[in-house]
N, CA, C and O of each residue as an XYZ file, in Angstrom:
848
protein
N     -35.730     23.265    -15.928
C     -34.534     23.789    -16.597
C     -34.653     23.558    -18.093
O     -34.944     22.443    -18.527
N     -34.432     24.601    -18.888
C     -34.573     24.491    -20.336
C     -33.363     23.804    -20.937
O     -32.301     23.767    -20.316
N     -33.509     23.249    -22.161
C     -32.373     22.618    -22.849
C     -31.205     23.570    -23.018
O     -30.048     23.165    -22.907
N     -31.507     24.852    -23.291
C     -30.437     25.833    -23.473
C     -29.657     26.053    -22.179
O     -28.438     26.223    -22.195
N     -30.381     26.047    -21.057
C     -29.724     26.214    -19.754
C     -28.807     25.042    -19.454
O     -27.694     25.223    -18.960
N     -29.286     23.821    -19.759
C     -28.456     22.623    -19.518
C     -27.195     22.652    -20.375
O     -26.109     22.307    -19.911
N     -27.353     23.065    -21.626
C     -26.201     23.145    -22.531
C     -25.197     24.173    -22.010
O     -23.987     23.957    -22.064
N     -25.718     25.296    -21.503
C     -24.858     26.343    -20.961
C     -24.090     25.839    -19.744
O     -22.894     26.097    -19.609
N     -24.788     25.112    -18.848
C     -24.142     24.573    -17.647
C     -23.052     23.581    -18.009
O     -21.979     23.577    -17.405
N     -23.331     22.733    -19.003
C     -22.345     21.747    -19.430
C     -21.124     22.455    -20.009
O     -19.986     22.048    -19.774
N     -21.374     23.501    -20.757
C     -20.277     24.284    -21.339
C     -19.395     24.884    -20.244
O     -18.168     24.871    -20.347
N     -20.030     25.407    -19.197
C     -19.279     26.004    -18.083
C     -18.419     24.952    -17.385
O     -17.269     25.221    -17.037
N     -18.976     23.749    -17.178
C     -18.225     22.664    -16.536
C     -16.988     22.313    -17.353
O     -15.889     22.184    -16.814
N     -17.181     22.162    -18.662
C     -16.062     21.815    -19.540
C     -15.037     22.938    -19.554
O     -13.831     22.692    -19.548
N     -15.533     24.193    -19.573
C     -14.642     25.347    -19.583
C     -13.791     25.389    -18.328
O     -12.591     25.658    -18.393
N     -14.420     25.118    -17.163
C     -13.687     25.091    -15.896
C     -12.620     24.014    -15.925
O     -11.489     24.225    -15.487
N     -13.001     22.846    -16.453
C     -12.052     21.746    -16.529
C     -10.858     22.127    -17.395
O      -9.712     21.827    -17.061
N     -11.144     22.799    -18.524
C     -10.087     23.124    -19.446
C      -9.154     24.207    -18.902
O      -8.056     24.387    -19.430
N      -9.564     24.928    -17.865
C      -8.678     25.931    -17.288
C      -7.491     25.279    -16.583
O      -6.473     25.934    -16.359
N      -7.609     23.995    -16.231
C      -6.493     23.261    -15.647
C      -5.695     22.622    -16.780
O      -6.047     21.545    -17.261
N      -4.649     23.267    -17.192
C      -3.802     22.719    -18.242
C      -2.923     21.613    -17.664
O      -2.883     21.406    -16.451
N      -2.228     20.913    -18.540
C      -1.310     19.868    -18.086
C      -0.243     20.459    -17.167
O       0.137     19.841    -16.173
N       0.236     21.653    -17.501
C       1.237     22.320    -16.661
C       0.658     22.630    -15.287
O       1.331     22.472    -14.269
N      -0.603     23.076    -15.267
C      -1.266     23.370    -13.990
C      -1.345     22.115    -13.129
O      -1.057     22.154    -11.933
N      -1.735     21.009    -13.741
C      -1.897     19.749    -13.003
C      -0.556     19.283    -12.432
O      -0.479     18.860    -11.278
N       0.488     19.364    -13.240
C       1.827     18.983    -12.770
C       2.228     19.850    -11.571
O       2.746     19.352    -10.572
N       1.978     21.153    -11.695
C       2.329     22.086    -10.622
C       1.577     21.760     -9.337
O       2.164     21.757     -8.255
N       0.285     21.487     -9.453
C      -0.530     21.174     -8.277
C      -0.087     19.856     -7.629
O       0.016     19.766     -6.405
N       0.171     18.843     -8.451
C       0.651     17.562     -7.920
C       1.949     17.753     -7.147
O       2.136     17.173     -6.078
N       2.848     18.576     -7.699
C       4.137     18.799     -7.036
C       3.975     19.612     -5.761
O       4.608     19.314     -4.748
N       3.133     20.635     -5.804
C       2.903     21.463     -4.623
C       2.306     20.662     -3.476
O       2.650     20.877     -2.314
N       1.410     19.736     -3.807
C       0.733     18.931     -2.791
C       1.460     17.616     -2.517
O       0.999     16.788     -1.731
N       2.616     17.438     -3.187
C       3.430     16.235     -2.993
C       2.614     14.961     -3.235
O       2.658     14.022     -2.440
N       1.880     14.947     -4.332
C       1.053     13.799     -4.701
C       1.814     12.912     -5.678
O       2.245     13.372     -6.735
N       1.977     11.663     -5.330
C       2.624     10.713     -6.242
C       1.665      9.590     -6.633
O       1.741      9.058     -7.741
N       0.774      9.236     -5.728
C      -0.206      8.180     -5.984
C      -1.599      8.747     -5.740
O      -1.816      9.491     -4.783
N      -2.535      8.394     -6.603
C      -3.888      8.926     -6.432
C      -4.908      8.025     -7.109
O      -4.586      7.274     -8.030
N      -6.134      8.116     -6.637
C      -7.235      7.381     -7.255
C      -7.982      8.309     -8.197
O      -7.784      9.524     -8.183
N      -8.840      7.720     -9.013
C      -9.668      8.511     -9.908
C     -10.542      9.473     -9.107
O     -10.747     10.620     -9.502
N     -11.055      8.986     -7.972
C     -11.890      9.829     -7.105
C     -11.081     10.984     -6.518
O     -11.593     12.096     -6.388
N      -9.818     10.725     -6.161
C      -8.942     11.785     -5.650
C      -8.781     12.891     -6.688
O      -8.886     14.078     -6.379
N      -8.527     12.478     -7.915
C      -8.322     13.426     -9.013
C      -9.578     14.254     -9.254
O      -9.518     15.464     -9.472
N     -10.712     13.570     -9.209
C     -11.990     14.253     -9.431
C     -12.247     15.311     -8.366
O     -12.702     16.413     -8.671
N     -11.954     14.968     -7.113
C     -12.154     15.918     -6.013
C     -11.160     17.081     -6.085
O     -11.528     18.238     -5.884
N      -9.914     16.761     -6.371
C      -8.863     17.763     -6.383
C      -9.129     18.864     -7.405
O      -8.885     20.042     -7.142
N      -9.634     18.466     -8.575
C      -9.875     19.438     -9.640
C     -11.367     19.766     -9.814
O     -11.775     20.406    -10.783
N     -12.156     19.307     -8.848
C     -13.584     19.635     -8.811
C     -14.268     19.379    -10.155
O     -14.931     20.256    -10.709
N     -14.092     18.161    -10.664
C     -14.665     17.791    -11.959
C     -16.003     17.096    -11.728
O     -16.062     16.040    -11.099
N     -17.048     17.679    -12.228
C     -18.382     17.102    -12.061
C     -18.762     16.194    -13.225
O     -19.506     15.229    -13.050
N     -18.255     16.500    -14.396
C     -18.625     15.766    -15.612
C     -17.717     14.548    -15.810
O     -16.505     14.701    -15.961
N     -18.289     13.351    -15.809
C     -17.502     12.116    -15.923
C     -16.749     12.027    -17.242
O     -15.619     11.541    -17.285
N     -17.369     12.494    -18.310
C     -16.718     12.442    -19.616
C     -15.462     13.309    -19.632
O     -14.430     12.907    -20.170
N     -15.554     14.498    -19.039
C     -14.388     15.385    -18.940
C     -13.291     14.750    -18.089
O     -12.105     14.872    -18.396
N     -13.699     14.073    -17.021
C     -12.752     13.404    -16.124
C     -11.942     12.362    -16.881
O     -10.713     12.364    -16.815
N     -12.625     11.467    -17.603
C     -11.932     10.394    -18.318
C     -11.054     10.932    -19.451
O      -9.971     10.406    -19.708
N     -11.525     11.973    -20.119
C     -10.730     12.544    -21.208
C      -9.438     13.150    -20.671
O      -8.377     12.999    -21.278
N      -9.528     13.842    -19.521
C      -8.332     14.442    -18.937
C      -7.348     13.363    -18.487
O      -6.143     13.495    -18.698
N      -7.848     12.315    -17.879
C      -6.992     11.203    -17.443
C      -6.311     10.554    -18.646
O      -5.110     10.284    -18.612
N      -7.083     10.302    -19.714
C      -6.518      9.688    -20.919
C      -5.443     10.563    -21.536
O      -4.426     10.064    -22.017
N      -5.670     11.879    -21.522
C      -4.689     12.810    -22.088
C      -3.397     12.784    -21.287
O      -2.305     12.811    -21.856
N      -3.523     12.731    -19.969
C      -2.336     12.685    -19.108
C      -1.578     11.376    -19.277
O      -0.348     11.361    -19.245
N      -2.311     10.269    -19.456
C      -1.662      8.981    -19.720
C      -0.919      9.010    -21.046
O       0.223      8.561    -21.143
N      -1.581      9.544    -22.063
C      -0.984      9.608    -23.399
C       0.291     10.433    -23.389
O       1.251     10.110    -24.090
N       0.304     11.504    -22.593
C       1.476     12.376    -22.505
C       2.507     11.893    -21.488
O       3.492     12.575    -21.204
N       2.256     10.697    -20.946
C       3.173     10.056    -19.983
C       3.429     10.936    -18.752
O       4.545     11.019    -18.240
N       2.359     11.583    -18.303
C       2.413     12.347    -17.059
C       1.989     11.446    -15.900
O       2.510     11.559    -14.790
N       1.043     10.556    -16.168
C       0.586      9.599    -15.169
C       0.599      8.198    -15.768
O       0.623      8.035    -16.988
N       0.584      7.200    -14.908
C       0.530      5.798    -15.335
C      -0.538      5.064    -14.547
O      -0.603      5.187    -13.324
N      -1.367      4.308    -15.228
C      -2.377      3.507    -14.549
C      -1.711      2.302    -13.904
O      -0.969      1.571    -14.560
N      -1.973      2.094    -12.628
C      -1.420      0.949    -11.899
C      -2.411     -0.204    -11.873
O      -2.106     -1.316    -12.303
N      -3.595      0.082    -11.365
C      -4.708     -0.852    -11.325
C      -5.964     -0.046    -11.658
O      -5.887      1.167    -11.855
N      -7.087     -0.693    -11.720
C      -8.329      0.012    -12.022
C      -8.562      1.146    -11.021
O      -8.675      0.916     -9.817
N      -8.633      2.374    -11.544
C      -8.921      3.531    -10.704
C      -7.762      4.038     -9.877
O      -7.949      4.935     -9.055
N      -6.545      3.483    -10.069
C      -5.382      3.888     -9.283
C      -4.234      4.259    -10.210
O      -3.937      3.548    -11.170
N      -3.585      5.396     -9.905
C      -2.591      5.967    -10.810
C      -1.338      6.436    -10.075
O      -1.338      6.676     -8.867
N      -0.259      6.556    -10.874
C       1.028      7.033    -10.380
C       1.436      8.267    -11.179
O       1.432      8.246    -12.410
N       1.785      9.329    -10.480
C       2.281     10.552    -11.111
C       3.748     10.325    -11.477
O       4.612     10.269    -10.602
N       4.022     10.194    -12.775
C       5.344      9.773    -13.233
C       6.438     10.801    -12.970
O       7.620     10.457    -12.973
N       6.063     12.050    -12.746
C       7.056     13.082    -12.477
C       7.280     13.267    -10.980
O       8.033     14.146    -10.561
N       6.624     12.440    -10.185
C       6.797     12.471     -8.741
C       7.673     11.312     -8.295
O       8.302     10.648     -9.119
N       7.711     11.076     -7.024
C       8.524      9.992     -6.480
C       7.739      9.269     -5.393
O       6.979      9.882     -4.644
N       7.935      7.970     -5.323
C       7.306      7.185     -4.262
C       8.258      6.061     -3.879
O       9.298      5.887     -4.515
N       7.916      5.301     -2.852
C       8.743      4.147     -2.504
C       7.878      2.891     -2.536
O       6.651      2.965     -2.597
N       8.527      1.763     -2.495
C       7.837      0.483     -2.640
C       6.808      0.239     -1.547
O       5.743     -0.321     -1.809
N       7.119      0.658     -0.318
C       6.212      0.374      0.792
C       4.952      1.241      0.719
O       3.849      0.758      0.972
N       5.116      2.500      0.379
C       3.957      3.393      0.217
C       3.078      2.895     -0.930
O       1.851      2.898     -0.832
N       3.719      2.471     -2.009
C       2.980      1.930     -3.152
C       2.227      0.661     -2.758
O       1.085      0.457     -3.170
N       2.874     -0.192     -1.958
C       2.228     -1.433     -1.518
C       0.966     -1.144     -0.713
O      -0.061     -1.791     -0.915
N       1.040     -0.179      0.195
C      -0.140      0.224      0.979
C      -1.256      0.728      0.074
O      -2.432      0.445      0.303
N      -0.878      1.474     -0.950
C      -1.839      2.117     -1.848
C      -2.553      1.111     -2.755
O      -3.751      1.241     -3.007
N      -1.827      0.121     -3.238
C      -2.385     -0.810     -4.224
C      -3.559     -1.622     -3.687
O      -4.555     -1.820     -4.383
N      -3.435     -2.088     -2.448
C      -4.422     -3.035     -1.917
C      -4.695     -2.684     -0.466
O      -3.806     -2.790      0.379
N      -5.893     -2.276     -0.179
C      -6.238     -1.799      1.170
C      -7.426     -2.562      1.737
O      -8.324     -2.944      0.986
N      -7.448     -2.795      3.061
C      -6.410     -2.404      4.027
C      -5.227     -3.370      3.998
O      -5.392     -4.565      3.749
N      -4.066     -2.850      4.250
C      -2.866     -3.693      4.295
C      -1.763     -2.962      5.049
O      -1.800     -1.742      5.208
N      -0.782     -3.731      5.511
C       0.413     -3.142      6.110
C       1.611     -4.013      5.754
O       1.468     -5.222      5.571
N       2.781     -3.411      5.655
C       4.012     -4.132      5.333
C       4.360     -5.068      6.489
O       4.311     -4.670      7.654
N       4.710     -6.309      6.162
C       5.085     -7.271      7.207
C       5.942     -8.374      6.585
O       6.504     -8.220      5.501
N       6.022     -9.507      7.323
C       6.737    -10.688      6.828
C       8.165    -10.332      6.407
O       8.828     -9.560      7.100
N       8.655    -10.879      5.282
C      10.059    -10.682      4.899
C      10.429     -9.209      4.735
O      11.524     -8.789      5.107
N       9.502     -8.432      4.175
C       9.815     -7.016      3.922
C      10.039     -6.250      5.220
O      11.002     -5.491      5.332
N       9.160     -6.441      6.199
C       9.324     -5.743      7.478
C      10.546     -6.273      8.232
O      11.287     -5.497      8.836
N      10.756     -7.577      8.201
C      11.911     -8.153      8.891
C      13.213     -7.633      8.292
O      14.179     -7.398      9.018
N      13.246     -7.452      6.980
C      14.411     -6.880      6.309
C      14.563     -5.405      6.664
O      15.675     -4.929      6.892
N      13.448     -4.684      6.712
C      13.449     -3.255      7.052
C      14.073     -3.021      8.427
O      14.809     -2.055      8.626
N      13.775     -3.908      9.369
C      14.293     -3.769     10.736
C      15.653     -4.432     10.936
O      16.228     -4.349     12.022
N      16.172     -5.087      9.902
C      17.459     -5.756     10.022
C      17.396     -7.070     10.765
O      18.429     -7.578     11.202
N      16.209     -7.636     10.921
C      16.053     -8.924     11.607
C      16.521    -10.066     10.708
O      17.057    -11.068     11.183
N      16.313     -9.899      9.413
C      16.905    -10.814      8.434
C      17.756     -9.980      7.488
O      17.500     -8.791      7.299
N      18.761    -10.599      6.899
C      19.653     -9.870      6.001
C      19.093     -9.884      4.579
O      18.274    -10.730      4.222
N      19.549     -8.942      3.794
C      19.121     -8.894      2.401
C      17.791     -8.181      2.236
O      17.133     -7.808      3.206
N      17.416     -8.003      0.971
C      16.155     -7.342      0.642
C      15.444     -8.179     -0.406
O      15.984     -8.429     -1.483
N      14.240     -8.608     -0.092
C      13.495     -9.495     -0.987
C      12.977     -8.744     -2.208
O      12.627     -7.567     -2.123
N      12.931     -9.433     -3.337
C      12.378     -8.880     -4.576
C      10.897     -8.588     -4.411
O      10.392     -7.599     -4.943
N      10.196     -9.449     -3.670
C       8.765     -9.289     -3.445
C       8.509     -8.409     -2.226
O       9.127     -8.603     -1.179
N       7.602     -7.441     -2.357
C       7.195     -6.607     -1.238
C       6.025     -7.313     -0.557
O       4.964     -7.486     -1.158
N       6.220     -7.717      0.690
C       5.245     -8.559      1.390
C       4.384     -7.746      2.354
O       4.887     -6.952      3.150
N       3.083     -7.965      2.260
C       2.131     -7.256      3.126
C       1.116     -8.223      3.704
O       0.955     -9.345      3.225
N       0.435     -7.762      4.745
C      -0.657     -8.499      5.369
C      -1.963     -7.768      5.062
O      -2.009     -6.538      5.061
N      -3.012     -8.527      4.804
C      -4.321     -7.959      4.531
C      -5.401     -8.832      5.145
O      -5.147     -9.980      5.512
N      -6.604     -8.290      5.258
C      -7.747     -9.109      5.690
C      -8.582     -9.520      4.480
O      -9.560    -10.257      4.603
N      -8.176     -9.030      3.309
C      -8.853     -9.421      2.075
C      -8.180    -10.666      1.513
O      -7.239    -11.182      2.118
N      -8.637    -11.149      0.386
C      -8.073    -12.387     -0.141
C      -6.634    -12.188     -0.595
O      -6.239    -11.086     -0.976
N      -5.858    -13.258     -0.551
C      -4.457    -13.220     -0.960
C      -4.347    -12.808     -2.422
O      -5.037    -13.354     -3.282
N      -3.476    -11.841     -2.697
C      -3.295    -11.357     -4.062
C      -1.828    -11.054     -4.305
O      -1.073    -10.805     -3.364
N      -1.424    -11.075     -5.574
C      -0.095    -10.647     -5.984
C      -0.230     -9.776     -7.223
O      -0.906    -10.147     -8.183
N       0.418     -8.613     -7.197
C       0.414     -7.709     -8.339
C       1.847     -7.508     -8.816
O       2.772     -7.469     -8.006
N       2.032     -7.380    -10.118
C       3.347     -7.069    -10.683
C       3.316     -5.651    -11.229
O       2.570     -5.343    -12.159
N       4.137     -4.793    -10.637
C       4.216     -3.391    -11.038
C       5.686     -3.039    -11.260
O       6.510     -3.201    -10.360
N       6.009     -2.559    -12.454
C       7.378     -2.129    -12.778
C       8.408     -3.196    -12.407
O       9.403     -2.911    -11.741
N       8.155     -4.410    -12.843
C       9.068     -5.538    -12.655
C       9.307     -5.898    -11.190
O      10.335     -6.481    -10.845
N       8.352     -5.547    -10.337
C       8.452     -5.930     -8.928
C       7.120     -6.513     -8.486
O       6.061     -6.074     -8.934
N       7.178     -7.502     -7.607
C       5.950     -8.143     -7.122
C       5.521     -7.568     -5.778
O       6.340     -7.297     -4.899
N       4.231     -7.393     -5.651
C       3.632     -6.939     -4.395
C       2.657     -8.027     -3.960
O       1.606     -8.220     -4.572
N       3.020     -8.731     -2.897
C       2.220     -9.868     -2.446
C       1.509     -9.534     -1.140
O       2.091     -8.946     -0.229
N       0.237     -9.922     -1.070
C      -0.607     -9.656      0.101
C      -1.124    -10.992      0.640
O      -1.844    -11.716     -0.049
N      -0.749    -11.303      1.868
C      -1.155    -12.562      2.496
C      -2.312    -12.300      3.454
O      -2.257    -11.393      4.284
N      -3.343    -13.096      3.325
C      -4.533    -12.898      4.147
C      -4.329    -13.416      5.566
O      -3.735    -14.470      5.790
N      -4.848    -12.630      6.522
C      -4.824    -13.029      7.913
C      -6.213    -12.756      8.494
O      -6.957    -11.925      7.972
N      -6.548    -13.445      9.556
C      -7.854    -13.218     10.163
C      -7.984    -11.777     10.647
O      -7.004    -11.157     11.059
N      -9.185    -11.262     10.593
C      -9.435     -9.875     10.981
C      -8.971     -9.591     12.413
O      -8.470     -8.504     12.701
N      -9.140    -10.582     13.320
C      -8.758    -10.339     14.720
C      -7.243    -10.357     14.931
O      -6.773    -10.122     16.044
N      -6.474    -10.633     13.871
C      -5.016    -10.582     13.946
C      -4.449     -9.400     13.168
O      -3.233     -9.256     13.042
N      -5.332     -8.558     12.650
C      -4.906     -7.413     11.849
C      -4.667     -6.207     12.770
O      -5.513     -5.321     12.893
N      -3.504     -6.202     13.406
C      -3.125     -5.158     14.352
C      -1.607     -5.191     14.504
O      -0.928     -5.973     13.839
N      -1.076     -4.333     15.388
C       0.365     -4.357     15.644
C       1.195     -3.669     14.570
O       2.353     -4.026     14.354
N       0.611     -2.688     13.898
C       1.358     -1.945     12.878
C       1.338     -0.462     13.230
O       0.532     -0.016     14.047
N       2.224      0.287     12.610
C       2.334      1.720     12.878
C       2.703      2.458     11.591
O       3.122      1.849     10.607
N       2.541      3.766     11.621
C       2.882      4.555     10.441
C       4.302      5.064     10.560
O       4.670      5.688     11.555
N       5.101      4.792      9.531
C       6.458      5.324      9.434
C       6.538      6.077      8.118
O       6.284      5.515      7.053
N       6.888      7.341      8.199
C       6.887      8.191      7.013
C       5.479      8.182      6.408
O       4.550      8.711      7.017
N       5.303      7.584      5.206
C       3.979      7.603      4.564
C       3.334      6.221      4.488
O       2.276      6.068      3.878
N       3.955      5.216      5.100
C       3.422      3.864      4.949
C       3.172      3.201      6.298
O       3.734      3.596      7.320
N       2.316      2.183      6.275
C       2.011      1.388      7.460
C       2.877      0.130      7.453
O       2.971     -0.563      6.440
N       3.501     -0.155      8.577
C       4.379     -1.322      8.675
C       4.219     -1.961     10.046
O       4.000     -1.270     11.041
N       4.329     -3.274     10.092
C       4.227     -3.995     11.368
C       5.355     -3.589     12.307
O       6.466     -3.298     11.864
N       5.067     -3.570     13.601
C       6.125     -3.414     14.597
C       7.051     -4.626     14.492
O       6.663     -5.663     13.954
N       8.249     -4.494     14.998
C       9.219     -5.596     14.901
C       8.626     -6.915     15.394
O       8.700     -7.937     14.711
N       8.043     -6.874     16.581
C       7.536     -8.097     17.202
C       6.366     -8.685     16.406
O       6.253     -9.903     16.270
N       5.503     -7.817     15.884
C       4.355     -8.315     15.118
C       4.803     -8.876     13.773
O       4.256     -9.875     13.307
N       5.788     -8.247     13.146
C       6.312     -8.750     11.866
C       6.875    -10.158     12.044
O       6.657    -11.037     11.210
N       7.602    -10.357     13.141
C       8.164    -11.685     13.424
C       7.054    -12.695     13.690
O       7.110    -13.822     13.199
N       6.060    -12.303     14.454
C       4.941    -13.205     14.747
C       4.119    -13.519     13.496
O       3.702    -14.660     13.297
N       3.889    -12.521     12.661
C       3.179    -12.776     11.405
C       3.925    -13.830     10.589
O       3.328    -14.758     10.043
N       5.250    -13.661     10.521
C       6.062    -14.606      9.747
C       6.006    -16.013     10.338
O       5.820    -16.993      9.617
N       6.168    -16.101     11.650
C       6.163    -17.418     12.295
C       4.766    -18.047     12.288
O       4.634    -19.270     12.318
N       3.744    -17.223     12.249
C       2.369    -17.713     12.135
C       2.202    -18.466     10.812
O       1.606    -19.543     10.775
N       2.729    -17.898      9.738
C       2.649    -18.569      8.432
C       3.618    -19.751      8.358
O       3.377    -20.718      7.635
N       4.717    -19.660      9.115
C       5.639    -20.801      9.232
C       4.921    -21.981      9.880
O       5.057    -23.118      9.428
N       4.164    -21.713     10.927
C       3.422    -22.778     11.617
C       2.341    -23.394     10.726
O       1.937    -24.538     10.931
N       1.886    -22.641      9.752
C       0.885    -23.146      8.815
C       1.535    -23.855      7.631
O       0.843    -24.328      6.729
N       2.865    -23.928      7.636
C       3.588    -24.604      6.564
C       3.755    -23.765      5.312
O       4.042    -24.302      4.242
N       3.580    -22.451      5.430
C       3.641    -21.573      4.257
C       4.944    -20.782      4.176
O       5.190    -20.092      3.186
N       5.786    -20.877      5.219
C       7.077    -20.204      5.230
C       8.122    -21.142      5.784
O       7.804    -22.081      6.514
N       9.369    -20.889      5.439
C      10.487    -21.614      6.045
C      11.310    -20.608      6.848
O      11.292    -19.411      6.559
N      12.024    -21.094      7.851
C      12.802    -20.195      8.714
C      14.242    -20.670      8.801
O      14.510    -21.832      9.104
N      15.165    -19.755      8.531
C      16.583    -20.001      8.789
C      16.878    -19.347     10.141
O      17.160    -18.151     10.213
N      16.811    -20.137     11.198
C      16.914    -19.594     12.549
C      18.243    -18.892     12.801
O      18.305    -17.935     13.573
N      19.308    -19.366     12.149
C      20.624    -18.767     12.341
C      20.717    -17.389     11.680
O      21.594    -16.593     12.015
N      19.816    -17.114     10.748
C      19.844    -15.839     10.032
C      19.094    -14.732     10.777
O      19.200    -13.562     10.412
N      18.343    -15.090     11.810
C      17.549    -14.107     12.535
C      18.397    -13.333     13.541
O      19.091    -13.922     14.370
N      18.332    -12.022     13.459
C      19.018    -11.160     14.422
C      17.939    -10.577     15.338
O      17.228     -9.646     14.958
N      17.826    -11.131     16.544
C      16.716    -10.800     17.436
C      17.092     -9.853     18.574
O      16.329     -9.692     19.527
N      18.269     -9.225     18.476
C      18.711     -8.402     19.602
C      17.822     -7.174     19.831
O      17.775     -6.652     20.945
N      17.123     -6.707     18.801
C      16.241     -5.539     18.955
C      14.802     -5.926     19.302
O      13.950     -5.057     19.487
N      14.535     -7.226     19.389
C      13.176     -7.678     19.697
C      12.897     -7.532     21.190
O      13.693     -7.965     22.023
N      11.778     -6.929     21.517
C      11.320     -6.820     22.902
C      10.589     -8.124     23.240
O       9.448     -8.327     22.825
N      11.241     -8.989     23.982
C      10.683    -10.326     24.215
C       9.429    -10.300     25.080
O       8.555    -11.156     24.942
N       9.343     -9.321     25.965
C       8.135     -9.185     26.770
C       6.940     -8.830     25.877
O       5.854     -9.392     26.021
N       7.158     -7.900     24.962
C       6.099     -7.522     24.019
C       5.791     -8.687     23.081
O       4.632     -8.943     22.755
N       6.841     -9.391     22.650
C       6.659    -10.534     21.750
C       5.750    -11.582     22.385
O       4.845    -12.104     21.735
N       5.994    -11.884     23.648
C       5.187    -12.890     24.345
C       3.748    -12.403     24.527
O       2.803    -13.176     24.366
N       3.584    -11.134     24.859
C       2.233    -10.572     25.030
C       1.466    -10.600     23.717
O       0.282    -10.935     23.686
N       2.151    -10.245     22.629
C       1.507    -10.280     21.312
C       1.187    -11.715     20.896
O       0.155    -11.983     20.280
N       2.091    -12.627     21.244
C       1.896    -14.034     20.880
C       0.623    -14.592     21.513
O      -0.102    -15.368     20.890
N       0.362    -14.193     22.747
C      -0.837    -14.670     23.440
C      -2.107    -14.250     22.720
O      -3.117    -14.953     22.762
N      -2.052    -13.094     22.058
C      -3.230    -12.597     21.345
C      -3.541    -13.425     20.103
O      -4.659    -13.383     19.589
N      -2.559    -14.173     19.627
C      -2.793    -15.051     18.470
C      -3.626    -16.275     18.856
O      -4.317    -16.858     18.020
N      -3.551    -16.653     20.134
C      -4.283    -17.827     20.626
C      -3.993    -19.064     19.765
O      -4.898    -19.793     19.358
N      -2.697    -19.271     19.505
C      -2.252    -20.365     18.649
C      -1.186    -21.146     19.414
O      -0.069    -20.665     19.602
N      -1.535    -22.345     19.850
C      -0.631    -23.136     20.701
C       0.662    -23.504     19.979
O       1.728    -23.541     20.594
N       0.571    -23.775     18.683
C       1.769    -24.149     17.924
C       2.726    -22.963     17.832
O       3.938    -23.127     17.971
N       2.184    -21.777     17.599
C       3.013    -20.575     17.533
C       3.645    -20.293     18.896
O       4.821    -19.935     18.962
N       2.894    -20.447     19.971
C       3.410    -20.228     21.323
C       4.571    -21.167     21.620
O       5.568    -20.769     22.223
N       4.432    -22.401     21.196
C       5.481    -23.391     21.419
C       6.756    -23.034     20.658
O       7.855    -23.177     21.194
N       6.623    -22.577     19.435
C       7.768    -22.186     18.627
C       8.478    -20.998     19.270
O       9.707    -20.975     19.336
N       7.724    -20.021     19.740
C       8.310    -18.846     20.382
C       9.085    -19.240     21.640
O      10.208    -18.779     21.844
N       8.500    -20.078     22.471
C       9.143    -20.479     23.714
C      10.382    -21.344     23.451
O      11.386    -21.245     24.156
N      10.287    -22.189     22.425
C      11.383    -23.124     22.160
C      12.544    -22.484     21.406
O      13.703    -22.830     21.635
N      12.237    -21.558     20.514
C      13.259    -21.020     19.610
C      13.739    -19.600     19.961
O      14.826    -19.195     19.549
N      12.937    -18.857     20.713
C      13.278    -17.436     20.889
C      13.423    -17.014     22.350
O      14.379    -16.316     22.690
N      12.506    -17.417     23.214
C      12.558    -16.953     24.611
C      13.633    -17.672     25.422
O      13.800    -17.394     26.609
C-alpha cells in the first residue's frame, strides 16, 4: 500500500467519523435508550476504527456536557436517565444489588440507605459518584448466585439478600436490628435451602434461632 493510499484511507475514516454530529449522537443514544456505555461500546456503535478520532469525539462530547466520565472507560449520557441500581451494576462487574439496598428494595428493612450496596467476586471497592456511594463487598465465587434481573439491573432474591447480609453479620461486618426486619414475604423453605448452600454452621444457627 502506497503512502498516498494510506493517507486517503485515513481521510475516509475521519470523514466517516465526522458525519456523526453531536446532534446525531444524541439522537442515536435516545433512540437506542442508551444511558451508560463504555468506550468500546461507543467505538462499536459508531464504527470508529481510528483511536485518535475516538478520543477526540469523546473529549468533545465531555466538553459540551453531553456525556460524563464515571470511571476509566465508562461514561454516562447526561441527557438520558438511569437509576442507582443499574449504575451500580455498570460500574463494577460482575456484581448484583444485595445487602441493605436489596433488603430496602423488598421492604424487609425500612428506609433507604445512602450507600448502594452490591456483592461481587472481585475485591471490595467503594466509588463515589454524584454525591452517592456505591459499595461492593467481596464474596466467595461459590456464593455468587441467587440473583435475578429486574428491569435493567441484577438484584439478589429476597432470601439471598437476607442470607448475604447475615453472612456478613456472622463475620462481624454487619449489625442486625432484629425487630426492624419484616420477614413476612420471605420463603422460609427457600431460605433454609439456600442457607445450606453456604455451608456455614454459624449462619445456619442464626437462621434457625432467629428466623425459622
